[in-house]
N, C-alpha and C positions, 0 to 999 in steps of 0.2 A: 067194373066185372068181372069174371071169373076169367081165365082164359087170356085178357088182354093184361098187357109188360106195363109195365110204372113206365108215367110221364118222361118227356127226360127233360133235361134242365133247362131253361131260357138259355141264350146264347149269350147275353152280357152276366151271367151269373159265372165268379171265378171257380175255375176249382179248386181252388186253395180253402174255400170257402165249403167243400162236400166233401165226404167222406170218399177218396178214391177205393174202389175196390181193390185198383189193379198195378198198386204202388209196391205193394212187399206180397212176395209166395210165401207164407207158411209153410206148404206143401214141398216147397223146396224151387220149383218149376222155376227155369228163367223168366224174367221182366220178358224179354223180346214173343214168348209162348202165351204172355196174358195181355202183356202190352204193346204189339209191334208197332209202333212209333222209334223212330229212327232218326236220332241229329248227328247230322254232318256238318264239321269232324267231332267227335264229343268230347275232345278236350281241346280248348284256348287257351294260349296262352298273349295275352295281349297286356302294353306297356301303357303303364296313362295318360290318355290322350289321344291317343291311336283309332282308329276304325277297328269294327269288331264284326264279324258273318258267320249267320250259321243257319243253316236249313234244318228244317223239322218236315221230316214226310210220313205218310201214313198207309205207307201202297196197299193197292186191296183193302181197306178198309171201310166198313158202315158206316159214317158218322156226322152229326147234324150240326159242324164247329172244329176247326183247327185254329189254333191261336197261341200264342205266347205268353208267362206270365211274369214279367220281369220291369225293375223300376224302371229303366231307361231305356227308349226307344223300341217300347211294347206293338206290334203292328195290331191291325184290326183283324177281325176272325176273320176264318176263308171256308169257306166251303168245298176250296181243291181241298188236291193231297199233298200239296204240303206249301208250307209257307215260311218262307225267310225274316230273322231276324238281322238287322242292319245299324248301327249306328255308326256315324260321322267321328265321335269325338265322345269318346269313352271317360265320363266323367261319376264314376261311382265306383266308388272302392269292394263294396261287399257285397257285386251282382250275384241272384243264384240263379239263372236265366232257366224257367221249366218251359215246355210244350205240352200240350195238354190236348185232346180230343173229344168232345161228347157222343158219349156212344149210350149204346141202350140199357147199356145195366149202369151207367154212374156216368164216369168219365175217364180216362187213361190218359196217366199224366209220365215224363220220362227229364231227367235234367241236363243241362249242359254242363260242365264240369268246367270250369271260368274261374282261370286265377290270370289280375291284375297288378301288375310288378312297375317297377319305380327305382333303379340305379342309386345309389348314395351322391346326394350331392357332395360329399366332402369324403374322405378318407384322410386319419389324421394321427401319427403318431408322437408317442411323448413318452417321456417317464414322471411317473407318478412319485409325487412330495421331493425331487428329486433336480436339482440343478448344480451348472460344473461339472467337473471331472468325474471318473470311476473310479474305484478304488479297485485294485485284481482283489480279487477273491470275496468281495462285499458281496451281500443279493442286492438285486437293484427291479423294480418293475413297472416292465414297460405293458405300455396303456392305449390300446388302440381303439380310436373313436367314429365310428360308422355315422353317418347325419343323414335321418331321412332317410331310409330307405324301404322298400316294402317290397315281397312281404317278408318278415324277419325270420319267417320259420325255415325261410329258405336260402340263407345267408350260411354263408360262412367266410373263416376269417382266420390265415395263414402268418406267423411273424416270420421275419427272416430277416440274418446276418450276412452281409452279399447276396450272393447265390444260393444259404443254405437254409432251404427252409428246420424255422425249429420248434420241430416235435408238428403234431397232424392238425389236421385246420377242427377249427372249435367253432361250435353254432349255440343255435337255442334251440329249448321247447317252444316255440310263442307261436300263437293262433290267429295272433295278430294283424287285420288284411291292412292297415292302414300304415302309412309309414311314422315312423317309428327313431328315435337315436338310440344307439346302443354302443358298450364299453367294452369291449375283450381286453382281459391280462394275459401276460405272460412273466413268471420269475427269469432269471437270469442273473449267472455270475461273470462277471468279464476277469478275461487272464490278459497279458500282457501281450499274446497275438491278434486281439479283436482292437490292440490299437489304431489309430485310425481308420477304422472296418464306420462304416453305419449297417442300423437295423430301419427297415422299414414293414408293413404289411399292406396285404393284399385281400379285398372284401370283393367276393364272388357272390353270385347268384344263382343258385343249382337249380333250377325248375326245366330238369326234364327232358327229353327227345323232341317233345314238342311246344317249346320252349326256343330263346336266339342262340342260334351255334357260331360263334363257344359262344357259351356262359357271360353275362359281362361282366367286366369285372375291372375295380377302378382300387387303386393304387395311393400311397401314401408319397408325402417327401422321405426324402434321408433325414437319418439323425444319426450324425455324428456319433462314432463310441471316441473320446479323449479320456485315456486310460493310463493310472497310473499305475506302474507299477515297478521291484530290484529296488536294490541294486542285483543284479542275476551276474553269476560267473561262469563265464563258457569256459574255464583252462582250467584241466584235471589238477590235484595238489602232487603230484609228480608233472615236473615237467624238463622234457629233452631239448633241446635245444641244441641245434647244428654249428658248431665253433666258426665264427664269423657274423652267423645272424640274429638278429635281432632279438631281446628279452621281450616277449608280451604278454598277456592274458588280457581275451577282452572283456570288459565289463557292461552289459545293456541295460537299462533303463526309460524310464521318462517319469520325470523331467531325466536327462544327462546326467548320472554321478558322477562327485567329484573323486576322482582315482588319485594316491597317493602311496608310492609305493615305500614302503621302510625295509632297511638291512640291517640286524644288531639295533633293530630301539630308532635308530638314525632313517632320516627321508632320504632318497637317492633315487637317481634318476634311473631306468632302467638301459641298459647300453644299445648302441644301436646297432655293433660289433661283439659281441660276444667271444669271452678268450677264459681258459682253465679260472682264473681267477677269478671268474664272476659266480663260478658254482658254486651253492651253499643255499641256504632259508631265507628266503623272504618275506612278507606279510603285505598284499595286497591290503588296503581299508578302501573301501568304497562309500560315500556317503550320498544318497539319495532323499526325496521327496518324504521319502518311506520309514526313512531310517540310516541305521548306518548299517556292514557288516564286514567281516574281516577273511579275509583267505589267506590261510600259510600255507607258502608253495616250497617244496623242493627242488632244485634248479639243479640236473647235471646240464655240463656244456658235452656237445660227443664231440669228442676230435675224428674227424674222418681219417681212415685209409692214405684217399688220395692225395690231404696236406702235405703226412710227412715226404709222400715218397714227390713233391714235386720239384727239389734239386736234382733229383733223380734225374728225372723225364728230360727235366730242360736241359740235363745234360748228351742224352742220347740223339736229344733231336737237331744238337747242335752238330753229334757225329755224321749225321746223317747228311744233313744240304753238308756239309763240309766234301764230301763224296759225292756227292750232287753236282757240288760247281768242279771237282774234279774234270768229274768224264765228262765234264761240257769244254 
């Protein structure tokens, strides 16, 4: 009959099978103006297997039923002002809980923003297609494997050398809700300074302000870096040595290089107490795992002024001592 409103849908009909006029607003008015249902909290972050609770209320609404459309733990339809959705053990990954109210013009629907997460079972680090020592200057690939983590779109992975982060965190543009295993990679070029250091990686779930604080973090084991390098000479080509001092030139490398001193083509032992006759040209020969290097040294023995005046100083001290004795 004219002037009569259309009949209300029966309470057992799911709102998702209807065409709800209050979900989207083409005129730009807010959902709250068109559908004044309120879900508290509006965003929920729950670890898989943990309990979850949300309340849906329609204050001062006239409706014939308030309900939840959800795969797990859906409560019975109610005629009251609020309805709580509660589960003791959340075990569905892709839940999209929807609260609805059956009203005169159709139905009013609003959704709960729900994230179900799971920290990784294991985070591990390794070299890609490589075993054994690293060679200085060569490029290698580190790989960080993150096993069974969800949601992967909230995951960030950072590589470290010691306490130094090697570049910004890496992430994946992936909307998968169920647990997955992801592998992240980073290229490195080790140097001798990395010798006996260690690499590791860290997986972090960034779940926003509603998620656990601090964010869940799982770290890998340490991957020790054995780096072959050298030989490296740590002395200048023009070497000045005080008379009486040891003639030396430090050579670094891993494994430790075999060092030989040559003078006029003959092997010599560097003097422990140098004097003028040790001035001249030397060749330092260093042989390591990565090859042999030679360094030519021009050695100058410095005669200190104090050395030549030693006798004079001793005589003066003796005279002063004798005068002191005579006074006594």
